[in-house]
C-alpha positions in Angstrom: -7.4 -15.5 -5.2 -4.9 -12.3 -5.9 -3.6 -14.0 -9.3 -7.1 -14.4 -10.3 -9.1 -11.1 -9.1 -6.1 -8.4 -9.3 -4.5 -7.6 -12.5 -1.2 -6.7 -13.8 -1.7 -2.9 -12.9 -3.2 -3.7 -9.6 -7.0 -3.0 -10.5 -9.0 -5.8 -8.9 -12.5 -7.2 -9.8 -14.1 -6.6 -6.9 -17.4 -7.3 -8.7 -16.9 -10.8 -9.5 -14.9 -11.6 -5.9 -18.0 -10.1 -4.4 -20.1 -12.2 -6.2 -17.9 -15.7 -5.5 -19.0 -16.9 -2.1 -16.5 -19.8 -2.5 -13.2 -17.2 -2.8 -15.2 -14.7 0.0 -14.1 -17.9 2.5 -11.2 -18.5 1.1 -10.2 -15.2 1.9 -11.5 -15.4 5.3 -10.1 -18.2 5.8 -6.6 -16.9 5.0 -7.1 -14.0 7.4 -8.0 -16.7 9.9 -4.1 -18.2 9.4 -2.9 -15.0 9.8 -4.7 -14.9 12.9 -2.6 -18.1 14.6 0.8 -16.2 13.8 2.6 -16.2 17.1 4.0 -12.6 17.2 6.6 -13.9 20.3 8.9 -16.2 18.2 11.8 -14.1 17.0 11.9 -13.4 13.5 14.4 -12.5 10.7 12.6 -8.7 9.3 11.9 -9.9 6.1 9.4 -12.4 7.8 7.7 -9.5 9.6 7.7 -7.1 6.5 6.0 -10.0 3.9 3.6 -10.8 7.2 2.0 -7.4 8.2 2.2 -6.2 4.5 -0.2 -9.0 3.5 -2.3 -8.3 6.4 -2.9 -4.9 5.5 -3.8 -5.5 2.1 -6.2 -8.7 2.8 -7.8 -6.8 5.8 -8.4 -4.0 3.1 -9.6 -6.0 1.0 -12.1 -8.0 2.8 -13.0 -4.2 4.2 -14.3 -3.6 0.6 -15.8 -6.5 0.0 -17.7 -6.0 3.1 -19.1 -2.4 2.1 -19.1 -3.6 -1.5 -20.4 -2.2 -4.4 -19.0 1.6 -3.3 -17.0 4.3 -4.6 -14.0 4.8 -2.6 -12.9 3.9 1.2 -13.7 7.2 2.4 -16.9 6.2 2.3 -16.2 4.0 5.3 -14.1 6.5 7.3 -16.3 8.4 9.9 -14.0 11.1 11.7 -16.3 11.7 14.7 -19.0 8.7 14.8 -20.1 5.4 13.0 -17.7 3.0 11.1 -14.2 4.1 10.2 -12.6 1.5 8.7 -9.1 2.2 9.9 -9.5 2.1 13.1 -12.9 -0.5 13.4 -11.8 -3.1 11.0 -9.3 -5.4 13.0 -7.2 -8.3 12.6 -7.0 -10.4 15.8 -3.6 -12.7 15.7 -3.0 -13.8 19.1 -5.5 -12.6 21.3 -4.4 -8.4 20.2 -6.6 -7.2 17.9 -4.6 -4.7 15.2 -6.5 -2.3 13.1 -5.0 -1.0 9.6 -3.7 2.3 11.2 -2.3 0.5 14.0 -0.3 -2.2 10.9 0.7 1.0 9.3 2.0 3.6 11.8 2.6 0.9 15.0 4.4 -1.9 13.2 5.3 -1.4 9.3 6.4 2.4 9.2 8.0 1.5 13.2 10.8 -1.3 11.0 12.5 1.8 9.0 11.5 0.7 5.5 10.0 3.1 3.3 9.2 0.9 0.6 6.4 -0.2 2.2 4.3 2.8 1.1 4.3 1.5 -2.8 3.1 -2.2 -1.1 0.6 -1.5 1.4 -2.8 -0.5 -0.9 -5.9 1.5 1.2 -8.1 0.6 -2.3 -7.5 3.4 -3.9 -6.3 4.9 -7.3 -4.2 7.3 -5.9 -2.3 4.4 -4.0 0.7 1.7 -5.3 -0.7 -0.9 -7.6 -2.3 -3.9 -5.0 0.7 -6.3 -6.7 -1.2 -9.2 -7.8 0.9 -12.1 -5.3 1.5 -12.7 -1.5 4.7 -11.5 -0.2 7.0 -13.8 0.8 10.2 -13.5 2.7 13.0 -14.8 0.7 11.5 -12.2 -2.2 10.1 -9.5 -0.2 13.1 -7.0 -1.0 12.8 -7.4 -5.1 9.0 -7.5 -4.4 8.9 -4.0 -2.6 11.7 -2.6 -5.2 9.6 -4.1 -8.6 6.8 -2.2 -7.0 8.8 0.6 -6.1 9.8 1.3 -9.8 6.1 0.5 -10.7 5.0 3.4 -8.8 7.5 6.1 -9.7 7.1 5.0 -13.6 3.3 6.0 -13.4 2.7 10.0 -14.5 0.3 10.4 -11.5 3.0 10.0 -9.1 6.0 11.4 -10.7 6.8 13.6 -13.0 8.6 16.7 -13.8 7.5 20.1 -16.0 10.7 22.2 -16.0 11.8 22.5 -12.9 9.1 21.4 -11.1 8.5 18.1 -9.9 5.0 16.8 -8.8 5.2 14.0 -6.2 2.2 11.6 -5.2 0.6 12.6 -2.1 2.1 9.4 -0.3 5.7 11.6 -0.3 4.2 14.5 1.0 2.0 12.6 4.0 5.1 10.3 4.9 8.1 12.8 3.6 9.7 11.8 6.9 10.0 8.2 6.2 12.4 8.8 3.2 14.7 12.0 4.6 14.2 15.2 6.7 14.2 17.4 3.2 12.4 17.7 -0.5 16.0 17.3 -1.9 16.9 14.4 0.3 13.5 12.6 -0.3 14.1 12.9 -4.2 17.5 11.7 -3.2 16.1 8.9 -1.6 13.7 7.7 -4.4 16.3 7.9 -7.0 16.9 4.4 -7.4 13.7 3.6 -8.0 12.9 6.3 -11.4 12.9 5.2 -14.9 16.5 6.2 -16.4 15.4 9.4 -18.1 13.2 10.7 -15.0 16.8 10.3 -12.9 18.5 12.0 -15.6 16.3 14.8 -16.1 16.2 15.5 -12.3 19.8 15.5 -12.3 20.0 18.4 -14.6 17.6 20.9 -12.8 17.1 22.6 -9.4 13.5 21.2 -8.6 10.6 22.8 -6.7 8.3 19.8 -5.3 4.7 20.3 -5.5 2.4 17.1 -4.6 -0.9 15.6 -6.1 -4.2 15.7 -5.7 -4.7 12.0 -4.2 -7.2 10.3 -6.1 -9.2 8.0 -3.8 -11.8 6.8 -6.3 -11.7 2.5 -6.0 -9.1 0.6 -7.3 -11.4 -1.4 -9.2 -12.1 -2.7 -12.8 
């Protein structure tokens, strides 16, 4: 399904996916498969990473398809009353319900792997691209690196003008997952920068700013 509806830039053809009864049923079937996982079984960190990244992204796509047509996930995130997709759309695994917020903050971030921020996708253009293949345990490290490099190759997520380095707001909101200071964050992401940007960064005394986030739908 990802290969069918998601292009290499991570843009989703929600219109076609929404129109296909068979493929919407297939996505719900995939979610039911995830629901049958036994979380009591001890597993390698790579297995858990791949499982929960796939779960987050699949639940998000299902949530958007339920609401489609829509222009932004933010249209479905009531603050006080009403439906909030991040809290109220839930995946049951065994007998436990997991919301998108619980998957992100209660599970994935606690695994100490900051590259998850370049893999989980909240259906917005400001997000990393939605990888058009599932994450799999024996390739998840390579897949996470690939998406991190793709993320920082985009001008909107990292660019330098003079001594000013502008980063995606993701690095503002979740900076603590990368380091305890702006300089530590820049060092941490260095391995994922394109060569020209990494070399340029090494020649300046950077000041850091964060770009406005684009919440518009990551659709074609």
